[in-house]
N, C-alpha and C positions, 0 to 999 in steps of 0.2 A: 716260854712265850705264851702258851695256852694252859690255863688251869681250870679244871672242872672239879668242883668241890660239892659233894653230897647231892648231886642232881638226881631228881626223882621225877618220873612221868608215868602216869597210869592211864590206860585206855579201857580199864574195866574188864580185861580178858587177855588171853595169851596173845603175844605179839612178837614172837621170835626172840632172838638174842638181845635185840635193842641197839644194834650197831647203827643202822640208818636213822633210827629215832634220835640217837645221840647227835648225829650229824645235823639233823633237822633242828634240834634245839640249839646247837652251837651257832648255826647259820641264821637263826631267827624265825624259821618257819613255825616252830612250836614254842610255846612258853613253858618252862619247867614248872611242875607243881611246887617244887621247892629246890633249894640249892643255888649255887652261884657259879658263873662262868666269867673268867677274866682273860682278856687278850691284851698282851703287853701291859699288864697291871691295871687295865681299865675294865670295869665290870660291863659286860655286854649282854647278860641274860635278860630277855624281855625286849631288847631293841628290835625294831623291824629290820627285815633283811637288807634293805637299801642302806641303812645306817651302818650295819655290820660290814657290808661291802665297802663302804667308804673308809673303814678301819684297815683296809688292805687284807681282808680275809675273804677268800673266794672259794666257792664250792662247785664241784661238778656233780653230775647225776649218773646213776647206773644206766638209765635209759636217756641217751643224749637228747638235748633240747635245742638243736640247731634251728635256724630259720631256713626251712627246706627250700623255699622258692627264691632265696637270695644266694648269691655266689659265695664261695668260700672266703674271698677277700672282703666282701661286704659284711659277712658275719663278724669278722674281726674288727672292722671299722666302726661297728655299732657300739663296741664295748666301752670306750672311754667316756667318762661322765662330763657333763657341763660343756658340751660342744657348742660353739658359737652359733652354728647353723640350726640348732634346735629351736631357736627363737625366730619366728617368721619375719620379724622386723629387721633382724640382722641380715637376712638374705637380701633385703632391699637396700638397706642403708650401710651395711658393712660387708659388702660383697667381697672386697679384697681380703679382709681378715678371714672370712669364711673359706675362701679358696686356699689361702695359705695354710690354714689349720688342716683342711681336708688333704692337701698335698702332703703335709707332715705325717698325718695319720696313715695315709696310703703307703708312704715310704716305710713307716714303722711296721705296718701290717705285713708288707711284703718280706721284710726282714724276719719277722716272727714266723711266717709260713716257710721260709727257707730253713729256719732253725728246726722246725718240727717236720721237715721234709715233705711239705705239702705245696711247695712253691709252684710246681708244674700244674697243680689243680686249682689255682687261684680263681680261674674264671668258670669253673664248674659249679653247677647248683649243689648246695650243701646236701640236699636230700638225696643226691645220686651217689654219695660216698658210701664206701663199705663201713661196717660197724667199727672196725679198727681205725679206719681213717677218721671217722667221726670222733673217736676218743682222742686222737691227735689234734683234731680241730678244737675240741674242748680245752685242751691244754693251751693251744694257741690263743684262744679267746681269753683265757685267764691271764696270759702274759700281757695282753693289751691293757689290763687293769693294773699292771705293776704290783702284783700281790706280794705280801711278805709271807703268807701261809696259804696253801691250797689244800682243801679237803677233797680227796678223790674217792668217790663212791664206786667201788668195784671197777676199777679201770681195765681189768683184764677180762671182764665178762664179754663173751662173744667175739673175742679177738683171736685171729689165727696166729700160729707161732711166729711167723715172719714179722708181722706188725707188733706182736707182743715184745719182741726184742727191741724194735724201734721205740716202743712206749717206755720200756725200762731204761734204755739208753738216754731218752729225752729227760726222764725224771731225774736221773743221776746228773746229767749235764746242768739242768736247771738248779739243782741243789748245789753243785760244786762251783758253777760259773756265775750264777746270778744270786746265790745265797738265799734261795727260796726254801722254806720248810714245808714238807709234805706230811699230811696225816691221811692215811688211806685205809679204807675198808676193803677187805678182799677175802674170798673163799679159797682162792688158788694158793695153797700153802707153799708151793715152789716159788711163786712170785713174792710172797711174804718173806720167806726165808732169804731170798736173794736181795731184797730191797730194804727191809725194815729193821731198825734197831733204835729204840727198843720195840718189842712186840707186846701188845696187850690182847689177851684172849678173853672174850666175853661169852657167857652162857646164861640163858634165861634171865637177861636183864642185869646181870651182875658180872663184875670182874672175876674171872676164874684164875688168871695168872698174868704176870708181867715179868719180862726179862729179856736177855739177849737171845738171838736165834738159837744158840747152843743150849741155853737154859730151857727155852720153850720146847726144843726138840727132845729134851730128856725129862720133861715134866710128866709124871705119870697121869695126873688129872687131865692134862691136855691130850695125851696120847689116847686116853680112854674116850674122851668126849668128841674129839675132832679128827685125829690123825689116823685112827684105825690101825695103829701099829706100824704104818709104813716107814716111819723114821726111827724105829727101834734099832 
């Protein structure tokens, strides 16, 4: 579904392993210095983020970007594109259509919130949610866009063990029930080993290894670079 071929990006100095940079390039925030990216066999490198979003490729952020002063439900209802009510003339001359669409979106949003187990919090301000609840909200927002692939940037960061289990369960359900593909960045190796197959390990801007969880668990270079021997 997603092909990244020979992509190179330089910032003129050290910049970590390059995982989030790669996400930013795929999602259109950065343009690659060279190389190509294909999504569903269409070249997307260099496209602006909103056009990549329209290709049904959605990304989340390590630091969530909810609309804090809007309710959880309103955060979801903002997501779908080309809403009739975005045009001020339609609110005057097509009021019936605007209301019908809004009703449909509200129904869909409530269903999504129930799916990610945030239904009881639909009227709470998004800014008042815990870190883990905000990660679930991000997944819910992605579902409103009907994505085919979701890029998750450190979904486990700052999430307590109870909500982490919900997060993992939701990702699995979305993969299995809604046929959504996930590509995720994560430092939590337990989460990676539980969720991901295949696993790609990056170090200093380059691919260090790729394989199944079992292959990565037994890869000497990976053990040395990242795992500190805990999986030996």
